[in-house]
C-alpha positions as CSV (number, residue, x, y, z in Angstrom):
1,M,87.2,142.9,127.7
2,K,87.4,146.6,128.3
3,N,87.6,148.1,131.7
4,D,84.2,148.8,133.4
5,N,84.5,152.3,134.9
6,K,81.0,152.2,136.6
7,T,81.1,152.3,140.4
8,T,79.2,149.5,142.2
9,N,75.7,150.4,143.4
10,F,76.4,148.8,146.8
11,R,76.9,150.8,150.0
12,P,78.6,149.4,153.1
13,E,75.3,148.6,154.9
14,N,73.8,147.0,151.8
15,A,77.0,144.9,151.2
16,Q,76.8,143.5,154.7
17,K,73.2,142.4,154.2
18,Y,74.2,140.9,150.8
19,F,76.7,138.5,152.3
20,R,74.1,136.9,154.6
21,Q,72.7,134.9,151.7
22,F,75.8,132.7,151.5
23,S,76.8,129.7,153.6
24,E,79.9,129.9,155.8
25,T,81.7,127.5,153.4
26,N,81.0,129.8,150.5
27,I,82.0,132.9,152.5
28,K,85.4,131.3,153.3
29,F,85.8,130.3,149.7
30,L,85.1,133.8,148.5
31,R,87.6,135.2,151.1
32,H,90.3,132.8,149.8
33,I,89.7,133.8,146.2
34,A,89.6,137.5,147.1
35,K,92.8,137.3,149.1
36,T,94.5,135.7,146.1
37,I,93.3,138.4,143.8
38,F,94.3,141.1,146.3
39,E,97.9,139.6,146.5
40,E,98.1,139.5,142.7
41,L,97.1,143.2,142.4
42,E,99.3,144.3,145.3
43,T,102.5,142.5,144.2
44,A,102.3,142.9,140.4
45,P,105.5,144.5,139.1
46,Y,103.4,146.9,137.0
47,E,100.0,148.5,137.1
48,L,97.2,146.0,136.2
49,D,94.0,147.2,134.7
50,V,92.6,143.9,133.7
51,L,93.7,140.7,135.4
52,G,93.5,137.2,134.1
53,L,93.9,135.0,137.2
54,E,94.4,131.3,137.8
55,V,94.1,130.2,141.4
56,Y,95.7,127.0,142.6
57,N,95.3,124.8,145.7
58,I,92.0,126.2,147.0
59,S,91.6,124.1,150.1
60,F,91.1,126.8,152.8
61,F,94.5,125.6,154.0
62,D,92.8,122.7,155.8
63,S,92.9,119.1,154.4
64,R,89.7,118.3,156.3
65,T,87.6,120.8,154.4
66,T,85.6,119.6,151.4
67,L,85.0,122.2,148.7
68,E,81.7,122.7,146.9
69,P,81.7,121.1,143.4
70,Y,84.0,123.0,141.1
71,D,81.2,123.7,138.6
72,K,79.5,125.8,141.3
73,T,82.5,127.9,142.1
74,A,82.6,129.7,138.8
75,R,78.9,130.6,139.1
76,L,79.5,131.9,142.6
77,I,82.4,134.1,141.6
78,T,80.6,135.3,138.6
79,K,77.6,136.2,140.7
80,V,79.4,138.3,143.2
81,G,81.6,139.8,140.5
82,Q,78.7,140.9,138.5
83,D,76.8,142.2,141.6
84,F,79.8,144.3,142.7
85,R,80.9,145.0,139.1
86,F,84.5,143.9,139.4
87,C,84.3,140.6,137.3
88,F,81.7,139.7,134.7
89,N,82.7,136.1,134.0
90,A,84.7,133.3,135.6
91,S,85.5,129.8,134.6
92,S,86.9,126.9,136.6
93,K,87.9,123.3,136.3
94,S,89.0,120.6,138.8
95,V,92.5,119.2,138.8
96,D,91.9,116.9,141.8
97,T,89.8,116.8,144.9
98,L,91.5,119.8,146.5
99,V,92.8,121.8,143.6
100,Y,90.9,124.1,141.2
101,L,91.9,126.3,138.4
102,I,89.8,129.5,138.2
103,S,90.2,132.1,135.5
104,M,88.7,135.5,135.6
105,E,89.2,139.1,134.5
106,I,89.1,141.9,137.1
107,V,87.6,144.8,135.2
108,N,87.3,147.4,138.0
109,K,89.9,147.4,140.8
110,K,88.1,150.0,142.9
111,N,85.0,147.9,143.0
112,F,87.0,144.9,143.9
113,H,88.7,146.6,146.8
114,F,85.3,147.7,148.1
115,F,84.1,144.1,147.8
116,Y,87.2,142.8,149.6
117,K,87.0,145.3,152.4
118,E,83.3,144.6,153.0
119,L,83.8,140.8,152.8
120,N,86.5,140.9,155.5
121,K,84.3,143.2,157.6
122,F,81.5,140.7,157.4
123,I,83.7,137.8,158.3
124,E,85.2,139.7,161.3
125,N,81.7,140.5,162.6
126,H,79.8,137.3,161.9
127,L,82.2,134.3,161.7
128,T,84.1,132.9,164.6
129,E,87.4,131.7,163.3
130,E,90.1,129.6,164.9
131,E,93.2,131.6,165.4
132,T,96.7,130.4,166.5
133,T,98.9,132.3,169.0
134,F,102.6,132.0,169.6
135,N,104.1,132.2,173.1
136,N,107.2,130.7,174.8
137,D,108.2,128.8,171.6
138,K,104.8,127.2,171.3
139,I,102.0,127.6,168.7
140,I,98.7,127.3,170.4
141,L,95.3,126.5,168.8
142,N,92.2,125.6,170.9
143,N,94.2,124.6,174.0
144,K,96.5,122.4,171.9
145,S,100.1,123.3,171.6
146,C,102.8,122.7,169.1
147,S,106.4,123.2,170.3
148,V,108.9,125.0,168.1
149,P,112.6,124.4,168.9
150,P,113.9,127.5,170.9
151,D,116.8,129.6,169.6
152,T,116.2,128.4,166.0
153,M,115.2,130.1,162.8
154,E,111.8,128.5,163.1
155,S,111.3,130.2,166.5
156,E,112.6,133.6,165.1
157,F,110.4,133.3,162.1
158,C,107.3,132.6,164.1
159,G,108.0,135.5,166.5
160,A,108.3,137.8,163.6
161,M,105.2,136.6,161.8
162,Y,103.0,136.8,164.9
163,K,104.4,140.2,165.7
164,L,104.2,141.8,162.3
165,G,101.0,140.4,160.8
166,K,97.5,139.3,161.5
167,I,95.7,136.5,159.7
168,D,95.9,136.9,155.9
169,Q,98.0,140.0,156.2
170,L,100.9,140.3,153.7
171,V,104.3,140.5,155.5
172,E,107.2,141.4,153.2
173,W,110.3,139.3,153.8
174,Y,112.4,142.5,154.2
175,D,110.3,143.4,157.3
176,I,110.9,139.9,158.7
177,A,114.7,140.3,158.2
178,E,114.7,143.7,159.9
179,H,112.8,142.3,162.8
180,I,115.1,139.3,163.2
181,E,118.5,140.7,162.2
182,G,118.0,144.3,163.4
183,E,118.6,145.8,160.0
184,R,116.9,145.9,156.6
185,P,118.7,144.0,153.8
186,P,119.3,145.7,150.5
187,K,116.6,145.4,147.9
188,Q,117.1,142.7,145.3
189,E,117.9,144.0,141.8
190,S,115.2,143.3,139.1
191,H,117.6,141.1,137.1
192,Q,118.4,138.8,140.0
193,T,116.4,135.6,139.9
194,Q,118.0,133.6,142.7
195,R,116.5,134.1,146.1
196,P,118.7,136.0,148.6
197,K,120.2,133.7,151.3
198,D,118.2,135.4,154.1
199,L,115.0,134.9,152.2
200,E,115.8,131.2,151.6
201,R,116.5,130.7,155.3
202,Y,113.1,132.2,156.2
203,H,111.4,130.1,153.5
204,S,113.0,126.9,154.8
205,A,112.0,127.8,158.4
206,M,108.4,128.3,157.2
207,R,108.3,124.9,155.6
208,R,109.6,123.2,158.8
209,V,107.0,125.1,160.9
210,N,104.3,124.1,158.5
211,E,105.3,120.5,158.9
212,R,105.0,120.7,162.6
213,A,101.6,122.5,162.5
214,R,100.4,119.9,160.0
215,E,101.3,117.1,162.5
216,C,99.9,118.9,165.5
217,F,96.8,120.5,164.2
218,G,96.0,119.0,160.8
219,I,96.5,122.4,159.2
220,N,97.7,122.1,155.6
221,E,99.7,125.4,155.6
222,L,99.9,127.6,158.6
223,F,102.2,130.0,156.6
224,T,102.3,130.7,152.9
225,Y,104.8,132.5,150.7
226,K,104.3,134.3,147.4
227,K,106.3,137.0,145.6
228,R,108.3,138.3,148.5
229,Y,105.4,138.1,151.0
230,F,104.7,135.7,153.8
231,T,101.1,135.2,155.2
232,R,99.7,133.5,158.3
233,T,96.5,131.6,157.5
234,K,95.2,130.9,161.1
C-alpha cells in the first residue's frame, strides 16, 4: 500500500472526545498496541515509511486481565487507524488465551504520532492507573511491598529505572549503565550480535525483579526489554 500523505482531520479537542466511546479495557488495549508501534518506529535501524507489524503477548502485562475476543481486536485497530488515517487495515489471530498476532501497515507516521500523543493524554486525564514506586529497596504497589535485596544489581537496576523513566517510557541501556557505573559504555558496533556483558547483567537483573513482582503483585512483567531499551509497565 502506498503512503497516505493526508493529515488527519482530528484536532486535539476532538480527539479527546473521540476516545470517550471506548471501554477502559479497549483504551488500555489500544495503548498497548500504540506503544508497541511507537517502539518499532523509534528503534528501527533505518527510516520506516510503511510498517508491517506483528505484536506478541498482548496481556496488558497482567495475567488476571482477559482480553476481548481476538476477532474484535483487528476491527478496533482498523477503526481507529482509519479514523486517524494512520492504518487502513489490520488482521489478527489468536495463538492462545493471552497471545495475539496482529499485522498492520502504518501508512502515515505523523498521523500515528498525533494519535499516540492524544491517546496518552486521554489516559492521563481520565483513567486512574496503579503505579509502583521504589524506595529503600522496596517496590510498593497499593500499600503492598516487595523487597529487593540491597546492594545488588536488582536494587541498582530498579533505582535507575525509577529515576530515569516513567511508565511506558523507553530507557536505553546505555543510560542505565551511566547511572549505575558513573560512565557511559562504548556503543556496540553494528556487526556485533552478542549482548555486551553490562547489558546482560541488567537484563538478568530485570528477570529476577520481574519474578519477585510476579510473586508479590501478580504482575506478569513489571519491566520489559526490547532493542536496547527497557520499559517500566506500572
